[in-house]
matplotlib code that plots the C-alpha trace (Angstrom):
import matplotlib.pyplot as plt

x = [7.6, 10.6, 11.9, 10.7, 7.2, 7.2, 8.3, 5.6, 3.0, 4.5, 4.3, 0.8, -0.3, 1.3, -0.4, -3.7, -3.6, -1.5, 1.1, 2.3, 3.8, 6.7, 4.9, 1.7, 3.6, 5.8, 2.7, 0.9, 3.8, 5.0, 8.6, 10.8, 10.5, 14.1, 13.2, 10.5, 12.9, 15.4, 12.7, 11.7, 15.3, 15.5, 12.2, 13.3, 16.6, 14.4, 12.3, 9.1, 8.7, 9.8, 10.6, 9.3, 9.7, 8.1, 6.9, 6.8, 4.5, 4.5, 6.2, 4.0, 5.3, 6.2, 7.2, 3.7, 0.4, -2.8, -6.1, -8.4, -11.0, -8.5, -7.5, -11.1, -11.1, -7.8, -7.3, -10.4, -10.8, -7.2, -7.5, -10.7, -8.8, -5.9, -8.2, -10.1, -6.8, -5.5, -8.6, -8.2, -5.0, -7.0, -6.6, -7.8, -7.0, -9.4, -7.9, -7.0, -5.4, -6.6, -4.4, -5.5, -6.2, -8.6, -7.2, -7.4, -11.0, -11.8, -10.1, -12.5, -15.5, -14.2, -13.8, -16.1, -19.3, -20.0, -17.3, -16.3, -13.5, -12.0, -10.8, -8.3, -7.9, -6.8, -9.1, -12.5, -13.8, -12.8, -14.5, -17.6, -17.7, -17.5, -19.1, -22.6, -21.6, -23.0, -20.1, -17.4, -15.9, -14.3, -11.7, -10.9, -7.6, -7.8, -5.6, -5.3, -7.3, -5.5, -7.9, -6.6, -6.9, -9.3, -7.0, -5.6, -2.0, 0.5, 1.1, -2.5, -2.8, 0.5, 0.1, -3.3, -2.0, 1.0, -1.3, -2.5, -1.3, -2.8, -3.1, -2.8, -2.1, -3.1, -0.6, -0.2, 2.6, 3.4, 6.5, 8.1, 11.6, 14.0, 16.7, 14.8, 11.8, 8.4, 8.1, 5.7, 6.2, 4.7, 6.7, 3.5, 1.9, 5.2, 5.1, 1.5, 2.5, 5.6, 3.7, 1.2, 4.1, 5.4, 2.0, 1.1, 2.1, 1.5, 1.8, 0.5, 1.2, -1.5, -0.9, -0.8, 2.2, 2.9, 4.1, 7.0, 10.3, 9.0, 10.9, 9.6, 11.0, 10.1, 10.9, 8.7, 9.3, 11.5, 10.3, 11.3, 8.9, 5.9, 4.5, 2.9, 2.9, -0.4, -0.3, -1.6, -0.5, 1.2, 4.1, 6.4, 7.1, 10.9, 10.5, 8.0, 10.6, 13.2, 11.0, 10.1, 13.8, 13.6, 11.2, 7.5, 5.2, 4.3, 0.8, -0.1, -3.9]
y = [21.9, 19.5, 18.6, 15.0, 16.1, 18.6, 15.8, 13.5, 16.1, 16.6, 12.9, 12.7, 15.6, 14.2, 10.8, 12.4, 14.9, 13.0, 15.8, 18.8, 22.2, 24.0, 27.3, 25.9, 23.8, 26.7, 28.8, 26.0, 25.0, 28.6, 28.0, 29.2, 27.6, 26.5, 24.6, 22.8, 22.0, 20.6, 18.5, 17.2, 16.3, 14.3, 12.5, 11.7, 10.2, 8.0, 6.9, 8.4, 11.2, 12.0, 15.7, 17.6, 21.2, 23.2, 20.2, 16.5, 13.4, 10.3, 7.1, 4.2, 2.3, -1.0, -2.8, -3.8, -4.1, -2.2, -4.1, -4.0, -2.2, 0.6, 0.9, 1.5, 4.8, 6.3, 8.2, 6.7, 9.3, 8.9, 5.1, 5.2, 7.3, 4.9, 1.9, 3.5, 4.4, 0.9, -0.7, 1.5, -0.5, -3.8, -4.0, -7.3, -9.4, -12.2, -13.6, -11.3, -11.6, -9.2, -8.9, -8.6, -5.1, -2.2, -0.6, -4.0, -4.3, -1.0, -2.3, -5.2, -2.8, -0.8, -3.8, -3.5, -5.6, -5.8, -8.4, -11.9, -12.1, -14.8, -13.3, -15.1, -13.7, -14.7, -12.0, -12.9, -9.3, -9.2, -12.5, -11.3, -8.1, -10.1, -13.5, -12.4, -10.9, -13.0, -12.3, -13.1, -16.4, -16.0, -18.4, -17.9, -19.4, -21.7, -21.6, -20.1, -16.9, -14.0, -12.3, -8.7, -8.8, -11.6, -13.1, -16.6, -17.6, -20.6, -23.6, -24.3, -20.8, -20.8, -24.3, -23.4, -20.2, -22.0, -23.9, -20.8, -18.6, -15.1, -12.3, -9.4, -9.1, -6.1, -6.2, -4.1, -3.9, -2.4, -0.7, 0.1, 1.4, 1.7, -0.1, -2.9, -3.4, -4.3, -5.6, -6.8, -7.8, -11.3, -14.1, -16.0, -13.0, -12.4, -15.8, -15.5, -12.2, -13.7, -16.6, -14.1, -12.3, -15.5, -16.5, -13.2, -12.1, -8.4, -6.8, -3.5, -2.0, 0.1, 2.0, 5.3, 7.6, 6.8, 3.3, 4.8, 4.8, 2.4, -0.9, -4.0, -7.4, -9.6, -8.7, -10.3, -8.2, -5.6, -2.3, -3.3, -6.3, -4.0, -2.4, 0.4, 1.9, 3.7, 6.1, 9.4, 12.9, 13.4, 11.4, 14.2, 14.2, 14.0, 10.9, 9.4, 10.0, 8.1, 5.1, 5.3, 5.1, 1.5, 0.6, 0.9, 3.7, 5.8, 7.1, 9.8, 10.5]
z = [25.4, 25.0, 21.5, 22.0, 22.8, 19.9, 17.5, 18.8, 18.0, 14.6, 13.8, 15.2, 13.0, 9.9, 10.4, 11.1, 8.2, 5.6, 5.5, 7.4, 6.4, 8.1, 8.4, 9.9, 12.4, 13.5, 14.2, 15.9, 18.1, 18.7, 17.5, 14.7, 11.2, 11.5, 14.7, 12.8, 10.0, 12.5, 14.0, 10.5, 9.8, 13.0, 12.3, 8.8, 10.2, 12.4, 9.5, 10.7, 8.1, 4.6, 4.0, 1.0, -0.1, 2.7, 4.8, 5.3, 5.0, 7.3, 6.4, 7.4, 10.4, 8.9, 12.0, 12.9, 11.1, 11.7, 11.6, 8.6, 10.7, 11.4, 7.8, 6.7, 8.7, 7.4, 4.1, 2.5, -0.3, -1.3, -1.2, -3.4, -6.0, -6.0, -6.4, -9.3, -11.1, -10.5, -12.1, -15.1, -15.9, -16.1, -19.8, -21.3, -18.2, -17.6, -14.4, -11.6, -8.2, -5.5, -2.4, 1.2, 2.8, 2.5, -0.7, -2.5, -1.2, -2.8, -6.0, -5.9, -5.5, -8.5, -10.9, -14.0, -13.6, -17.4, -18.3, -17.2, -14.7, -12.6, -9.3, -7.0, -3.5, 0.0, 1.4, 2.9, 2.5, -1.2, -1.8, 0.0, -2.2, -5.4, -4.8, -5.8, -9.1, -12.0, -14.3, -11.8, -10.8, -7.3, -6.0, -2.3, -1.3, 1.7, 4.7, 8.2, 8.6, 10.2, 12.6, 12.0, 8.2, 7.6, 5.0, 4.6, 4.8, 5.1, 2.9, 2.0, 0.5, -1.4, -2.7, -4.2, -5.7, -7.2, -9.5, -11.3, -14.1, -13.5, -16.0, -13.5, -9.8, -7.7, -4.8, -1.7, 0.9, 4.3, 2.8, -0.5, -1.0, -3.9, -1.8, -0.2, -2.5, -1.2, 2.4, 5.0, 8.7, 8.6, 6.8, 6.1, 4.4, 2.5, 1.0, -0.2, -1.9, -3.3, -4.8, -6.3, -7.9, -9.4, -10.7, -12.4, -15.8, -14.9, -11.5, -10.2, -6.8, -5.2, -2.0, -0.2, -0.4, 3.3, 2.2, 0.3, 2.2, 4.8, 5.2, 7.1, 7.9, 4.9, 1.3, -1.3, -4.5, -6.1, -7.5, -11.0, -10.8, -11.4, -14.5, -12.4, -8.9, -8.2, -5.2, -4.1, -5.2, -1.8, -3.0, -4.2, -8.0, -7.6, -5.4, -7.9, -10.7, -8.7, -8.5, -12.2, -13.0, -11.6, -14.4, -13.4, -14.4, -11.3, -11.3, -8.7, -8.2]

ax = plt.figure().add_subplot(projection="3d")
ax.plot(x, y, z, "-o")
ax.set_aspect("equal")
plt.show()
């Protein structure tokens, strides 16, 4: 097996399992542990993996977007834990922005049903989840609907959003890094997220550990803009600490 083929298998396993260990890879691939470590160094240099003590986890590919349907099949238990932990930070917020994506959809499902909330969203699935709740007022932002994510974008969306003052925004991203902040591939999506950041008094990022270290085309926020980053326990504690030094609380669940 060539080094390139071996590295493709390592990346595939990391994306499928959420993380990989050096010892297990060495046994599976029939190579020395040092060979695996060398492969992991190469893959980290190419921005595909982030190494940890004894293994690595995948960095989400931020150059393109997966569809919402695909996201509903990947890392669902972890996303549910993240969503529940994010909702615990709701506090006394009465108006909430819920971003597009599957983890935000799970946040919408986890919102408490025993209190009045006004929810603003560009996501059709989020609006569908909440529209029938008696205690909720749901405001769906108008605009062009993106087929892959079923969310609205462009000037209709941002103009409507600019008229609000929102207590708390739950925001996602394709990538988050200490150097480049929060990013997404599509400029139209980036502008909606940026406007939500401007409209909100409090901001919480919720996303998988695979988002950390990924960098995409359009930056819409800095790490320091958030009061909390909620992610999975697969983000190594030292790396979480480095993000916390930028200001936000980092919650690993």
